[in-house]
PDB file of N, CA, C, O and CB in Angstrom:
ATOM      1  N   UNK A   1     -53.288  20.182 -37.586  1.00  0.00           N
ATOM      2  CA  UNK A   1     -53.249  19.123 -36.575  1.00  0.00           C
ATOM      3  C   UNK A   1     -54.650  18.525 -36.384  1.00  0.00           C
ATOM      4  O   UNK A   1     -54.825  17.309 -36.312  1.00  0.00           O
ATOM      5  CB  UNK A   1     -52.704  19.675 -35.225  1.00  0.00           C
ATOM      6  N   UNK A   2     -55.634  19.421 -36.306  1.00  0.00           N
ATOM      7  CA  UNK A   2     -57.007  18.951 -36.101  1.00  0.00           C
ATOM      8  C   UNK A   2     -57.490  18.113 -37.279  1.00  0.00           C
ATOM      9  O   UNK A   2     -58.271  17.176 -37.115  1.00  0.00           O
ATOM     10  CB  UNK A   2     -57.948  20.137 -35.886  1.00  0.00           C
ATOM     11  N   UNK A   3     -57.009  18.468 -38.471  1.00  0.00           N
ATOM     12  CA  UNK A   3     -57.464  17.729 -39.651  1.00  0.00           C
ATOM     13  C   UNK A   3     -56.721  16.401 -39.795  1.00  0.00           C
ATOM     14  O   UNK A   3     -57.213  15.466 -40.425  1.00  0.00           O
ATOM     15  CB  UNK A   3     -57.274  18.576 -40.916  1.00  0.00           C
ATOM     16  N   UNK A   4     -55.542  16.336 -39.207  1.00  0.00           N
ATOM     17  CA  UNK A   4     -54.738  15.116 -39.324  1.00  0.00           C
ATOM     18  C   UNK A   4     -55.349  14.000 -38.475  1.00  0.00           C
ATOM     19  O   UNK A   4     -55.163  12.819 -38.767  1.00  0.00           O
ATOM     20  CB  UNK A   4     -53.272  15.381 -38.892  1.00  0.00           C
ATOM     21  N   UNK A   5     -56.069  14.376 -37.439  1.00  0.00           N
ATOM     22  CA  UNK A   5     -56.652  13.356 -36.568  1.00  0.00           C
ATOM     23  C   UNK A   5     -57.844  12.664 -37.236  1.00  0.00           C
ATOM     24  O   UNK A   5     -57.885  11.435 -37.280  1.00  0.00           O
ATOM     25  CB  UNK A   5     -57.087  13.981 -35.239  1.00  0.00           C
ATOM     26  N   UNK A   6     -58.799  13.411 -37.749  1.00  0.00           N
ATOM     27  CA  UNK A   6     -59.974  12.787 -38.373  1.00  0.00           C
ATOM     28  C   UNK A   6     -59.634  12.131 -39.703  1.00  0.00           C
ATOM     29  O   UNK A   6     -60.363  11.257 -40.171  1.00  0.00           O
ATOM     30  CB  UNK A   6     -61.070  13.821 -38.581  1.00  0.00           C
ATOM     31  N   UNK A   7     -58.537  12.547 -40.309  1.00  0.00           N
ATOM     32  CA  UNK A   7     -58.165  11.978 -41.620  1.00  0.00           C
ATOM     33  C   UNK A   7     -57.828  10.491 -41.504  1.00  0.00           C
ATOM     34  O   UNK A   7     -58.410   9.681 -42.225  1.00  0.00           O
ATOM     35  CB  UNK A   7     -56.961  12.741 -42.216  1.00  0.00           C
ATOM     36  N   UNK A   8     -56.914  10.115 -40.625  1.00  0.00           N
ATOM     37  CA  UNK A   8     -56.549   8.700 -40.500  1.00  0.00           C
ATOM     38  C   UNK A   8     -57.701   7.864 -39.954  1.00  0.00           C
ATOM     39  O   UNK A   8     -57.845   6.690 -40.297  1.00  0.00           O
ATOM     40  CB  UNK A   8     -55.329   8.548 -39.596  1.00  0.00           C
ATOM     41  N   UNK A   9     -58.511   8.470 -39.112  1.00  0.00           N
ATOM     42  CA  UNK A   9     -59.647   7.737 -38.539  1.00  0.00           C
ATOM     43  C   UNK A   9     -60.644   7.386 -39.644  1.00  0.00           C
ATOM     44  O   UNK A   9     -61.124   6.256 -39.724  1.00  0.00           O
ATOM     45  CB  UNK A   9     -60.343   8.574 -37.422  1.00  0.00           C
ATOM     46  N   UNK A  10     -60.945   8.360 -40.484  1.00  0.00           N
ATOM     47  CA  UNK A  10     -61.900   8.145 -41.574  1.00  0.00           C
ATOM     48  C   UNK A  10     -61.317   7.137 -42.557  1.00  0.00           C
ATOM     49  O   UNK A  10     -62.038   6.306 -43.109  1.00  0.00           O
ATOM     50  CB  UNK A  10     -62.241   9.485 -42.296  1.00  0.00           C
ATOM     51  N   UNK A  11     -60.021   7.216 -42.767  1.00  0.00           N
ATOM     52  CA  UNK A  11     -59.355   6.317 -43.714  1.00  0.00           C
ATOM     53  C   UNK A  11     -59.421   4.881 -43.182  1.00  0.00           C
ATOM     54  O   UNK A  11     -59.713   3.944 -43.924  1.00  0.00           O
ATOM     55  CB  UNK A  11     -57.871   6.752 -43.950  1.00  0.00           C
ATOM     56  N   UNK A  12     -59.151   4.733 -41.920  1.00  0.00           N
ATOM     57  CA  UNK A  12     -59.151   3.395 -41.315  1.00  0.00           C
ATOM     58  C   UNK A  12     -60.567   2.822 -41.360  1.00  0.00           C
ATOM     59  O   UNK A  12     -60.758   1.629 -41.592  1.00  0.00           O
ATOM     60  CB  UNK A  12     -58.621   3.443 -39.843  1.00  0.00           C
ATOM     61  N   UNK A  13     -61.538   3.674 -41.137  1.00  0.00           N
ATOM     62  CA  UNK A  13     -62.925   3.198 -41.115  1.00  0.00           C
ATOM     63  C   UNK A  13     -63.342   2.844 -42.554  1.00  0.00           C
ATOM     64  O   UNK A  13     -63.981   1.819 -42.793  1.00  0.00           O
ATOM     65  CB  UNK A  13     -63.891   4.288 -40.496  1.00  0.00           C
ATOM     66  N   UNK A  14     -62.973   3.693 -43.482  1.00  0.00           N
ATOM     67  CA  UNK A  14     -63.342   3.445 -44.883  1.00  0.00           C
ATOM     68  C   UNK A  14     -62.623   2.198 -45.392  1.00  0.00           C
ATOM     69  O   UNK A  14     -63.191   1.410 -46.149  1.00  0.00           O
ATOM     70  CB  UNK A  14     -62.996   4.676 -45.776  1.00  0.00           C
ATOM     71  N   UNK A  15     -61.394   2.028 -44.980  1.00  0.00           N
ATOM     72  CA  UNK A  15     -60.604   0.874 -45.436  1.00  0.00           C
ATOM     73  C   UNK A  15     -61.228  -0.421 -44.908  1.00  0.00           C
ATOM     74  O   UNK A  15     -61.267  -1.431 -45.610  1.00  0.00           O
ATOM     75  CB  UNK A  15     -59.118   0.996 -44.964  1.00  0.00           C
ATOM     76  N   UNK A  16     -61.696  -0.380 -43.708  1.00  0.00           N
ATOM     77  CA  UNK A  16     -62.291  -1.583 -43.111  1.00  0.00           C
ATOM     78  C   UNK A  16     -63.489  -2.026 -43.948  1.00  0.00           C
ATOM     79  O   UNK A  16     -63.598  -3.193 -44.322  1.00  0.00           O
ATOM     80  CB  UNK A  16     -62.723  -1.320 -41.633  1.00  0.00           C
ATOM     81  N   UNK A  17     -64.382  -1.087 -44.237  1.00  0.00           N
ATOM     82  CA  UNK A  17     -65.574  -1.412 -45.016  1.00  0.00           C
ATOM     83  C   UNK A  17     -65.195  -1.796 -46.433  1.00  0.00           C
ATOM     84  O   UNK A  17     -65.748  -2.739 -46.999  1.00  0.00           O
ATOM     85  CB  UNK A  17     -66.550  -0.234 -45.030  1.00  0.00           C
ATOM     86  N   UNK A  18     -64.256  -1.067 -47.000  1.00  0.00           N
ATOM     87  CA  UNK A  18     -63.829  -1.349 -48.366  1.00  0.00           C
ATOM     88  C   UNK A  18     -63.140  -2.709 -48.426  1.00  0.00           C
ATOM     89  O   UNK A  18     -63.337  -3.476 -49.369  1.00  0.00           O
ATOM     90  CB  UNK A  18     -62.887  -0.241 -48.886  1.00  0.00           C
ATOM     91  N   UNK A  19     -62.349  -2.991 -47.430  1.00  0.00           N
ATOM     92  CA  UNK A  19     -61.595  -4.242 -47.402  1.00  0.00           C
ATOM     93  C   UNK A  19     -62.568  -5.424 -47.312  1.00  0.00           C
ATOM     94  O   UNK A  19     -62.380  -6.446 -47.971  1.00  0.00           O
ATOM     95  CB  UNK A  19     -60.594  -4.259 -46.206  1.00  0.00           C
ATOM     96  N   UNK A  20     -63.583  -5.271 -46.509  1.00  0.00           N
ATOM     97  CA  UNK A  20     -64.551  -6.350 -46.316  1.00  0.00           C
ATOM     98  C   UNK A  20     -65.323  -6.595 -47.614  1.00  0.00           C
ATOM     99  O   UNK A  20     -65.717  -7.724 -47.908  1.00  0.00           O
ATOM    100  CB  UNK A  20     -65.527  -6.010 -45.157  1.00  0.00           C
ATOM    101  N   UNK A  21     -65.530  -5.538 -48.378  1.00  0.00           N
ATOM    102  CA  UNK A  21     -66.304  -5.670 -49.615  1.00  0.00           C
ATOM    103  C   UNK A  21     -65.382  -5.962 -50.795  1.00  0.00           C
ATOM    104  O   UNK A  21     -65.746  -6.690 -51.719  1.00  0.00           O
ATOM    105  CB  UNK A  21     -67.121  -4.389 -49.882  1.00  0.00           C
ATOM    106  N   UNK A  22     -64.191  -5.386 -50.750  1.00  0.00           N
ATOM    107  CA  UNK A  22     -63.248  -5.531 -51.865  1.00  0.00           C
ATOM    108  C   UNK A  22     -62.460  -6.831 -51.728  1.00  0.00           C
ATOM    109  O   UNK A  22     -62.507  -7.690 -52.608  1.00  0.00           O
ATOM    110  CB  UNK A  22     -62.282  -4.323 -51.926  1.00  0.00           C
ATOM    111  N   UNK A  23     -61.742  -6.968 -50.626  1.00  0.00           N
ATOM    112  CA  UNK A  23     -60.891  -8.151 -50.451  1.00  0.00           C
ATOM    113  C   UNK A  23     -61.513  -9.111 -49.439  1.00  0.00           C
ATOM    114  O   UNK A  23     -61.751  -8.748 -48.287  1.00  0.00           O
ATOM    115  CB  UNK A  23     -59.472  -7.739 -49.994  1.00  0.00           C
ATOM    116  N   UNK A  24     -61.766 -10.309 -49.876  1.00  0.00           N
ATOM    117  CA  UNK A  24     -62.349 -11.292 -48.963  1.00  0.00           C
ATOM    118  C   UNK A  24     -61.285 -11.872 -48.024  1.00  0.00           C
ATOM    119  O   UNK A  24     -61.536 -12.028 -46.829  1.00  0.00           O
ATOM    120  CB  UNK A  24     -63.025 -12.422 -49.760  1.00  0.00           C
ATOM    121  N   UNK A  25     -60.109 -12.189 -48.553  1.00  0.00           N
ATOM    122  CA  UNK A  25     -59.047 -12.762 -47.704  1.00  0.00           C
ATOM    123  C   UNK A  25     -58.531 -11.757 -46.677  1.00  0.00           C
ATOM    124  O   UNK A  25     -57.994 -12.137 -45.637  1.00  0.00           O
ATOM    125  CB  UNK A  25     -57.882 -13.251 -48.572  1.00  0.00           C
ATOM    126  N   UNK A  26     -58.702 -10.469 -46.981  1.00  0.00           N
ATOM    127  CA  UNK A  26     -58.227  -9.435 -46.052  1.00  0.00           C
ATOM    128  C   UNK A  26     -59.266  -9.178 -44.967  1.00  0.00           C
ATOM    129  O   UNK A  26     -58.959  -8.601 -43.924  1.00  0.00           O
ATOM    130  CB  UNK A  26     -57.910  -8.122 -46.810  1.00  0.00           C
ATOM    131  N   UNK A  27     -60.490  -9.608 -45.220  1.00  0.00           N
ATOM    132  CA  UNK A  27     -61.567  -9.347 -44.260  1.00  0.00           C
ATOM    133  C   UNK A  27     -61.318 -10.062 -42.927  1.00  0.00           C
ATOM    134  O   UNK A  27     -61.409  -9.432 -41.873  1.00  0.00           O
ATOM    135  CB  UNK A  27     -62.916  -9.787 -44.847  1.00  0.00           C
ATOM    136  N   UNK A  28     -61.012 -11.340 -42.950  1.00  0.00           N
ATOM    137  CA  UNK A  28     -60.810 -12.085 -41.694  1.00  0.00           C
ATOM    138  C   UNK A  28     -59.658 -11.534 -40.872  1.00  0.00           C
ATOM    139  O   UNK A  28     -59.655 -11.643 -39.646  1.00  0.00           O
ATOM    140  CB  UNK A  28     -60.559 -13.552 -41.991  1.00  0.00           C
ATOM    141  N   UNK A  29     -58.680 -10.943 -41.545  1.00  0.00           N
ATOM    142  CA  UNK A  29     -57.521 -10.424 -40.801  1.00  0.00           C
ATOM    143  C   UNK A  29     -57.908  -9.208 -39.956  1.00  0.00           C
ATOM    144  O   UNK A  29     -57.753  -9.238 -38.735  1.00  0.00           O
ATOM    145  CB  UNK A  29     -56.381 -10.048 -41.773  1.00  0.00           C
ATOM    146  N   UNK A  30     -58.407  -8.141 -40.582  1.00  0.00           N
ATOM    147  CA  UNK A  30     -58.773  -6.943 -39.813  1.00  0.00           C
ATOM    148  C   UNK A  30     -60.051  -7.159 -39.007  1.00  0.00           C
ATOM    149  O   UNK A  30     -60.211  -6.605 -37.919  1.00  0.00           O
ATOM    150  CB  UNK A  30     -58.949  -5.745 -40.750  1.00  0.00           C
ATOM    151  N   UNK A  31     -60.942  -7.954 -39.542  1.00  0.00           N
ATOM    152  CA  UNK A  31     -62.212  -8.204 -38.848  1.00  0.00           C
ATOM    153  C   UNK A  31     -61.953  -9.029 -37.588  1.00  0.00           C
ATOM    154  O   UNK A  31     -62.664  -8.899 -36.592  1.00  0.00           O
ATOM    155  CB  UNK A  31     -63.224  -8.938 -39.784  1.00  0.00           C
ATOM    156  N   UNK A  32     -60.933  -9.873 -37.645  1.00  0.00           N
ATOM    157  CA  UNK A  32     -60.610 -10.702 -36.479  1.00  0.00           C
ATOM    158  C   UNK A  32     -60.409  -9.818 -35.256  1.00  0.00           C
ATOM    159  O   UNK A  32     -60.850 -10.144 -34.154  1.00  0.00           O
ATOM    160  CB  UNK A  32     -59.342 -11.558 -36.741  1.00  0.00           C
ATOM    161  N   UNK A  33     -59.735  -8.695 -35.472  1.00  0.00           N
ATOM    162  CA  UNK A  33     -59.490  -7.786 -34.341  1.00  0.00           C
ATOM    163  C   UNK A  33     -60.820  -7.213 -33.859  1.00  0.00           C
ATOM    164  O   UNK A  33     -61.092  -7.163 -32.659  1.00  0.00           O
ATOM    165  CB  UNK A  33     -58.509  -6.634 -34.746  1.00  0.00           C
ATOM    166  N   UNK A  34     -61.633  -6.787 -34.804  1.00  0.00           N
ATOM    167  CA  UNK A  34     -62.924  -6.199 -34.432  1.00  0.00           C
ATOM    168  C   UNK A  34     -63.802  -7.266 -33.782  1.00  0.00           C
ATOM    169  O   UNK A  34     -64.438  -7.020 -32.758  1.00  0.00           O
ATOM    170  CB  UNK A  34     -63.637  -5.587 -35.676  1.00  0.00           C
ATOM    171  N   UNK A  35     -63.829  -8.432 -34.378  1.00  0.00           N
ATOM    172  CA  UNK A  35     -64.652  -9.516 -33.832  1.00  0.00           C
ATOM    173  C   UNK A  35     -64.143  -9.903 -32.448  1.00  0.00           C
ATOM    174  O   UNK A  35     -64.923 -10.185 -31.538  1.00  0.00           O
ATOM    175  CB  UNK A  35     -64.643 -10.748 -34.778  1.00  0.00           C
ATOM    176  N   UNK A  36     -62.821  -9.912 -32.309  1.00  0.00           N
ATOM    177  CA  UNK A  36     -62.223 -10.256 -31.014  1.00  0.00           C
ATOM    178  C   UNK A  36     -62.717  -9.279 -29.954  1.00  0.00           C
ATOM    179  O   UNK A  36     -63.100  -9.670 -28.852  1.00  0.00           O
ATOM    180  CB  UNK A  36     -60.667 -10.237 -31.093  1.00  0.00           C
ATOM    181  N   UNK A  37     -62.699  -8.000 -30.316  1.00  0.00           N
ATOM    182  CA  UNK A  37     -63.149  -6.967 -29.372  1.00  0.00           C
ATOM    183  C   UNK A  37     -64.635  -7.167 -29.090  1.00  0.00           C
ATOM    184  O   UNK A  37     -65.084  -7.044 -27.950  1.00  0.00           O
ATOM    185  CB  UNK A  37     -62.880  -5.530 -29.935  1.00  0.00           C
ATOM    186  N   UNK A  38     -65.391  -7.475 -30.140  1.00  0.00           N
ATOM    187  CA  UNK A  38     -66.838  -7.670 -29.970  1.00  0.00           C
ATOM    188  C   UNK A  38     -67.088  -8.926 -29.143  1.00  0.00           C
ATOM    189  O   UNK A  38     -67.970  -8.963 -28.285  1.00  0.00           O
ATOM    190  CB  UNK A  38     -67.555  -7.774 -31.352  1.00  0.00           C
ATOM    191  N   UNK A  39     -66.297  -9.942 -29.421  1.00  0.00           N
ATOM    192  CA  UNK A  39     -66.453 -11.200 -28.697  1.00  0.00           C
ATOM    193  C   UNK A  39     -66.187 -10.976 -27.216  1.00  0.00           C
ATOM    194  O   UNK A  39     -66.932 -11.446 -26.356  1.00  0.00           O
ATOM    195  CB  UNK A  39     -65.508 -12.282 -29.262  1.00  0.00           C
ATOM    196  N   UNK A  40     -65.108 -10.249 -26.935  1.00  0.00           N
ATOM    197  CA  UNK A  40     -64.766  -9.964 -25.537  1.00  0.00           C
ATOM    198  C   UNK A  40     -65.895  -9.171 -24.893  1.00  0.00           C
ATOM    199  O   UNK A  40     -66.293  -9.427 -23.756  1.00  0.00           O
ATOM    200  CB  UNK A  40     -63.422  -9.184 -25.437  1.00  0.00           C
ATOM    201  N   UNK A  41     -66.398  -8.204 -25.646  1.00  0.00           N
ATOM    202  CA  UNK A  41     -67.470  -7.344 -25.123  1.00  0.00           C
ATOM    203  C   UNK A  41     -68.736  -8.182 -24.927  1.00  0.00           C
ATOM    204  O   UNK A  41     -69.410  -8.078 -23.902  1.00  0.00           O
ATOM    205  CB  UNK A  41     -67.748  -6.139 -26.089  1.00  0.00           C
ATOM    206  N   UNK A  42     -69.044  -9.003 -25.911  1.00  0.00           N
ATOM    207  CA  UNK A  42     -70.252  -9.825 -25.844  1.00  0.00           C
ATOM    208  C   UNK A  42     -70.117 -10.860 -24.727  1.00  0.00           C
ATOM    209  O   UNK A  42     -71.060 -11.106 -23.975  1.00  0.00           O
ATOM    210  CB  UNK A  42     -70.517 -10.522 -27.202  1.00  0.00           C
ATOM    211  N   UNK A  43     -68.950 -11.451 -24.635  1.00  0.00           N
ATOM    212  CA  UNK A  43     -68.729 -12.466 -23.597  1.00  0.00           C
ATOM    213  C   UNK A  43     -68.801 -11.828 -22.214  1.00  0.00           C
ATOM    214  O   UNK A  43     -69.395 -12.379 -21.287  1.00  0.00           O
ATOM    215  CB  UNK A  43     -67.360 -13.165 -23.794  1.00  0.00           C
ATOM    216  N   UNK A  44     -68.190 -10.667 -22.099  1.00  0.00           N
ATOM    217  CA  UNK A  44     -68.186  -9.979 -20.801  1.00  0.00           C
ATOM    218  C   UNK A  44     -69.609  -9.555 -20.445  1.00  0.00           C
ATOM    219  O   UNK A  44     -70.015  -9.613 -19.284  1.00  0.00           O
ATOM    220  CB  UNK A  44     -67.236  -8.740 -20.827  1.00  0.00           C
ATOM    221  N   UNK A  45     -70.346  -9.135 -21.440  1.00  0.00           N
ATOM    222  CA  UNK A  45     -71.723  -8.686 -21.195  1.00  0.00           C
ATOM    223  C   UNK A  45     -72.662  -9.883 -21.149  1.00  0.00           C
ATOM    224  O   UNK A  45     -73.667  -9.867 -20.438  1.00  0.00           O
ATOM    225  CB  UNK A  45     -72.179  -7.687 -22.287  1.00  0.00           C
ATOM    226  N   UNK A  46     -72.331 -10.918 -21.908  1.00  0.00           N
ATOM    227  CA  UNK A  46     -73.170 -12.105 -21.909  1.00  0.00           C
ATOM    228  C   UNK A  46     -74.510 -11.809 -22.556  1.00  0.00           C
ATOM    229  O   UNK A  46     -75.515 -12.450 -22.249  1.00  0.00           O
ATOM    230  CB  UNK A  46     -73.369 -12.624 -20.489  1.00  0.00           C
ATOM    231  N   UNK A  47     -74.518 -10.831 -23.456  1.00  0.00           N
ATOM    232  CA  UNK A  47     -75.789 -10.462 -24.100  1.00  0.00           C
ATOM    233  C   UNK A  47     -75.890 -11.096 -25.486  1.00  0.00           C
ATOM    234  O   UNK A  47     -76.937 -11.619 -25.867  1.00  0.00           O
ATOM    235  CB  UNK A  47     -75.919  -8.920 -24.207  1.00  0.00           C
ATOM    236  N   UNK A  48     -74.786 -11.042 -26.235  1.00  0.00           N
ATOM    237  CA  UNK A  48     -74.804 -11.581 -27.604  1.00  0.00           C
ATOM    238  C   UNK A  48     -73.685 -12.610 -27.795  1.00  0.00           C
ATOM    239  O   UNK A  48     -72.748 -12.362 -28.553  1.00  0.00           O
ATOM    240  CB  UNK A  48     -74.658 -10.437 -28.642  1.00  0.00           C
ATOM    241  N   UNK A  49     -73.769 -13.733 -27.133  1.00  0.00           N
ATOM    242  CA  UNK A  49     -72.736 -14.768 -27.266  1.00  0.00           C
ATOM    243  C   UNK A  49     -72.820 -15.465 -28.618  1.00  0.00           C
ATOM    244  O   UNK A  49     -71.848 -16.065 -29.076  1.00  0.00           O
ATOM    245  CB  UNK A  49     -72.866 -15.800 -26.140  1.00  0.00           C
ATOM    246  N   UNK A  50     -73.982 -15.383 -29.253  1.00  0.00           N
ATOM    247  CA  UNK A  50     -74.163 -16.012 -30.561  1.00  0.00           C
ATOM    248  C   UNK A  50     -73.288 -15.328 -31.591  1.00  0.00           C
ATOM    249  O   UNK A  50     -72.735 -15.973 -32.482  1.00  0.00           O
ATOM    250  CB  UNK A  50     -75.638 -15.963 -30.996  1.00  0.00           C
ATOM    251  N   UNK A  51     -73.169 -14.035 -31.461  1.00  0.00           N
ATOM    252  CA  UNK A  51     -72.384 -13.255 -32.425  1.00  0.00           C
ATOM    253  C   UNK A  51     -70.929 -13.739 -32.404  1.00  0.00           C
ATOM    254  O   UNK A  51     -70.289 -13.824 -33.452  1.00  0.00           O
ATOM    255  CB  UNK A  51     -72.461 -11.723 -32.100  1.00  0.00           C
ATOM    256  N   UNK A  52     -70.427 -14.044 -31.257  1.00  0.00           N
ATOM    257  CA  UNK A  52     -69.032 -14.459 -31.139  1.00  0.00           C
ATOM    258  C   UNK A  52     -68.885 -15.902 -31.622  1.00  0.00           C
ATOM    259  O   UNK A  52     -67.802 -16.315 -32.037  1.00  0.00           O
ATOM    260  CB  UNK A  52     -68.536 -14.317 -29.673  1.00  0.00           C
ATOM    261  N   UNK A  53     -69.968 -16.658 -31.567  1.00  0.00           N
ATOM    262  CA  UNK A  53     -69.904 -18.053 -32.002  1.00  0.00           C
ATOM    263  C   UNK A  53     -70.156 -18.168 -33.503  1.00  0.00           C
ATOM    264  O   UNK A  53     -69.674 -19.102 -34.144  1.00  0.00           O
ATOM    265  CB  UNK A  53     -70.922 -18.903 -31.229  1.00  0.00           C
ATOM    266  N   UNK A  54     -70.899 -17.234 -34.057  1.00  0.00           N
ATOM    267  CA  UNK A  54     -71.210 -17.287 -35.485  1.00  0.00           C
ATOM    268  C   UNK A  54     -69.944 -17.189 -36.330  1.00  0.00           C
ATOM    269  O   UNK A  54     -69.724 -18.043 -37.189  1.00  0.00           O
ATOM    270  CB  UNK A  54     -72.177 -16.162 -35.861  1.00  0.00           C
ATOM    271  N   UNK A  55     -69.101 -16.172 -36.114  1.00  0.00           N
ATOM    272  CA  UNK A  55     -67.865 -16.013 -36.902  1.00  0.00           C
ATOM    273  C   UNK A  55     -66.806 -16.973 -36.397  1.00  0.00           C
ATOM    274  O   UNK A  55     -65.694 -16.998 -36.924  1.00  0.00           O
ATOM    275  CB  UNK A  55     -67.342 -14.553 -36.833  1.00  0.00           C
TER     276      UNK A  55
END
């Protein structure tokens, strides 16, 4: 059970990086979620609004 938890997490993290480097069309899809979260965080914090405007 303990190994099943870190396994999918590592896979998801590795897939994200691999996807961004391997598949370009797949990058905007999964990255959109990450960017959205970052954008919300940046907008809420008002510290890095450029980051949300760049992508």
